[in-house]
C-alpha positions in Angstrom: 99.8 -0.1 13.8 99.6 -2.2 10.5 97.6 -5.6 11.1 99.6 -8.9 11.2 99.5 -10.7 7.8 96.2 -12.9 7.0 93.7 -11.4 9.7 91.1 -9.0 8.4 90.3 -6.1 11.1 87.1 -6.1 12.2 84.3 -3.7 10.4 82.8 -1.4 13.3 79.9 -2.3 14.1 77.0 -0.1 13.6 74.6 0.8 16.6 71.1 1.0 14.2 69.9 -2.7 14.6 70.3 -2.2 18.7 68.7 0.8 18.9 66.2 -0.2 16.6 65.9 -3.3 17.9 65.7 -1.4 21.3 63.0 0.8 20.2 60.6 -2.3 18.9 60.9 -4.2 22.5 60.3 -0.5 24.3 57.1 0.1 21.6 55.7 -4.1 22.4 56.2 -3.3 26.4 53.9 -0.6 26.3 51.4 -1.5 23.5 51.2 -5.5 24.6 50.8 -5.6 28.0 47.3 -3.1 27.4 46.0 -5.0 24.7 46.4 -7.9 26.8 44.9 -6.6 29.3 42.0 -6.2 27.1 40.9 -9.2 25.6 40.8 -10.7 28.8 37.8 -7.8 30.5 36.7 -8.6 26.8 36.6 -12.3 27.3 35.6 -12.3 30.9 32.3 -9.4 30.3 31.6 -12.1 27.6 31.3 -14.9 30.1 29.9 -12.9 32.4 26.9 -12.5 30.8 26.5 -15.7 29.3 26.8 -17.3 32.2 24.7 -15.2 34.1 22.3 -14.5 31.3 22.6 -10.9 32.1 19.1 -8.5 30.0 20.8 -7.1 27.0 18.5 -3.7 28.4 21.3 -4.2 31.5 24.4 -4.6 30.3 24.4 -6.4 26.2 27.5 -8.4 25.5 31.2 -7.4 24.0 30.0 -9.6 20.5 26.9 -8.3 20.6 28.5 -4.9 20.5 30.8 -6.2 18.2 28.0 -6.9 15.7 26.0 -3.9 16.2 29.1 -1.7 15.3 30.3 -3.4 12.0 26.6 -3.8 11.0 26.3 0.0 11.5 30.0 0.8 10.4 28.4 3.8 8.2 26.2 5.4 10.8 29.1 5.4 13.4 31.9 6.1 11.4 29.4 9.1 10.5 28.4 10.5 13.8 32.1 10.3 15.3 33.0 12.8 12.0 30.4 14.9 13.4 31.3 14.7 16.9 35.6 14.8 16.4 35.2 17.8 14.5 33.0 19.6 17.2 36.1 17.9 19.1 38.7 19.8 17.5 37.4 22.6 16.9 37.1 22.9 20.2 40.7 21.8 21.3 41.9 24.1 18.4 40.3 27.3 20.3 40.7 26.6 23.6 43.9 25.6 24.0 45.6 28.4 21.8 43.1 31.1 24.3 44.5 28.5 27.2 48.4 29.2 26.2 47.9 33.1 25.2 46.4 34.0 28.6 48.7 31.6 31.0 51.6 33.5 28.8 49.6 36.8 29.8 49.4 35.3 33.5 53.3 34.4 33.9 54.2 38.3 32.5 50.9 40.1 33.8 50.9 39.8 37.6 47.6 41.7 38.0 45.8 39.7 35.0 46.5 36.6 36.7 45.5 37.5 40.3 42.7 38.7 38.4 42.2 35.7 36.0 42.2 33.0 38.8 39.1 33.2 40.0 37.7 33.4 36.8 39.0 30.2 35.7 38.4 28.7 38.5 34.9 29.5 38.6 35.1 28.1 34.5 37.0 24.8 35.6 33.3 23.9 37.6 31.1 25.0 35.0 28.3 21.7 34.2 28.2 21.2 31.3 24.7 20.1 31.1 23.6 23.2 32.6 25.9 25.6 29.6 24.5 23.3 26.8 20.9 24.7 26.6 21.7 28.0 27.6 24.1 28.0 24.7 21.8 26.8 22.3 19.4 28.8 23.6 21.5 31.9 21.9 23.6 30.5 19.0 20.3 28.2 17.2 19.7 24.8 17.8 20.6 24.4 14.3 24.4 25.2 14.7 26.7 23.7 16.0 28.4 26.4 17.9 27.2 25.6 21.1 29.2 21.8 20.8 32.4 23.6 20.1 32.3 26.5 22.7 31.1 23.6 25.4 34.6 21.3 24.0 36.5 24.6 24.2 35.5 25.7 27.3 35.8 22.2 28.5 40.2 21.9 27.3 40.9 25.6 28.0 41.1 25.1 31.8 43.6 22.0 31.7 45.6 23.6 28.9 45.5 27.7 30.8 46.6 26.0 34.0 49.7 23.0 33.3 50.4 26.3 30.9 50.6 29.0 33.9 52.8 26.1 36.0 55.1 25.1 32.9 55.8 28.9 32.7 56.8 29.9 36.5 59.3 26.5 36.3 62.4 28.5 34.9 65.5 28.6 37.4 65.6 31.8 38.8 70.0 31.9 36.9 68.1 32.1 33.5 65.7 34.9 33.8 69.0 36.5 36.1 70.8 35.9 33.2 68.4 36.9 30.6 68.1 40.2 32.6 72.1 40.6 32.2 71.2 40.8 28.2 68.5 43.1 29.4 66.7 41.0 27.4 62.8 42.4 27.2 59.8 40.3 28.9 58.7 38.9 25.6 62.2 38.2 24.7 62.7 35.8 27.7 59.3 34.6 27.4 60.2 33.6 24.4 64.4 32.6 24.2 63.9 30.9 28.5 60.3 29.9 29.2 57.9 28.5 26.4 60.8 26.4 25.4 60.4 25.2 29.5 56.7 25.6 29.5 57.1 23.1 26.5 56.2 19.9 28.5 54.0 21.2 30.7 51.7 22.4 27.6 51.6 19.0 26.1 50.1 17.3 29.5 47.4 20.1 29.4 46.5 19.3 25.5 46.9 14.9 26.5 44.0 15.5 29.2 41.8 18.0 27.4 42.3 16.0 23.6 40.1 13.1 25.6 38.1 15.5 27.9 37.2 17.7 24.5 35.3 14.5 22.2 33.6 14.3 26.2 32.3 17.5 26.4 31.1 17.1 22.9 29.5 14.4 23.3 27.7 14.9 26.3 26.8 18.2 24.9 24.8 16.6 22.1 22.4 14.8 24.6 20.6 18.2 25.6 19.6 19.7 21.8 20.7 20.9 18.8 21.0 19.7 15.3 20.5 15.6 14.4 24.7 14.1 14.2 26.9 13.3 16.7 27.6 10.1 19.1 25.8 11.5 21.3 22.5 11.9 19.3 22.7 8.5 18.3 23.2 6.8 22.1 20.2 8.7 22.5 18.4 7.3 20.0 19.1 4.2 19.8 19.0 3.7 23.5 14.8 5.1 23.2 14.3 2.9 20.8 15.3 0.1 22.9 18.4 -1.1 20.8 20.6 -1.4 23.5 23.5 -3.1 21.3 23.4 -0.2 18.7 23.5 1.7 20.8 26.4 0.8 22.5 28.1 0.4 19.2 27.7 4.3 19.3 30.0 4.6 22.4 32.3 2.3 21.3 32.6 4.8 18.4 33.0 6.8 20.9 35.7 5.8 22.7 38.0 4.9 19.7 37.5 8.5 18.9 38.7 9.8 22.4 41.5 6.5 21.9 42.2 9.0 18.4 42.9 12.1 19.7 44.5 11.1 23.0 46.8 9.1 20.4 47.2 12.5 18.0 48.6 14.2 21.1 51.0 12.8 22.4 52.4 11.8 18.6 52.2 15.7 18.5 53.9 15.5 21.8 57.2 12.7 20.7 57.4 14.4 17.4 57.7 18.4 18.8 60.5 16.7 22.1 61.9 15.0 19.1 63.0 18.2 16.9 63.3 20.0 20.0 67.0 21.5 20.4 68.9 18.8 22.9 71.1 20.7 26.3 
């Protein structure tokens, strides 16, 4: 039916503006509350330090820490590069080994039973005791010990989360692959791995922060000069507590960067993944 004379047909309404507006609204709800809470916490911290006259060697104020951070920005960035590189190598290495061994455990029951107590033992290995041993093995001038410590910390959560995801496949899907006479690897690649992807990224998000923390702690117990851990101990030993906390701030920023990178990678992969 044609429109009456003199009446223009209504133009189709695009859903894009509404979609973008909803995305902006969701982003503001996600980002704004923690930012406001952080600002309130910083102001409360500064007020408590000022009113209670807390000594800097006990707890410096955030304004003093920020001043030291900006004054020594290049040194903090250099330390972040060293620690971040070791954490990144450990994250990649630990994640690859964790995923591959989890796949093997899901495919071979005997290997799963043999690996379970070993992985549980890895989960309780203290970094404080492990780092000096690795420095003795690989030399005090090599970064290898720090990278292996980070890899070990990453391996455990990635392994357990990936293995849990690999076991979440519905029995009907397994029966369907058997009816097609698919091999174990074909079933794993077609059905099991796509189901396990969200669990893998859960493990990576947990491990991303652990990689930074582990590399940082390993720097306390020897190794080459450089990195945030060494810088924190050097500043604290010289009673420059504001500078030590500035390096701590750099560590926090580095951990957040790793976490946000893992979260962004998860969003990118999930967005490109085919939906049912």
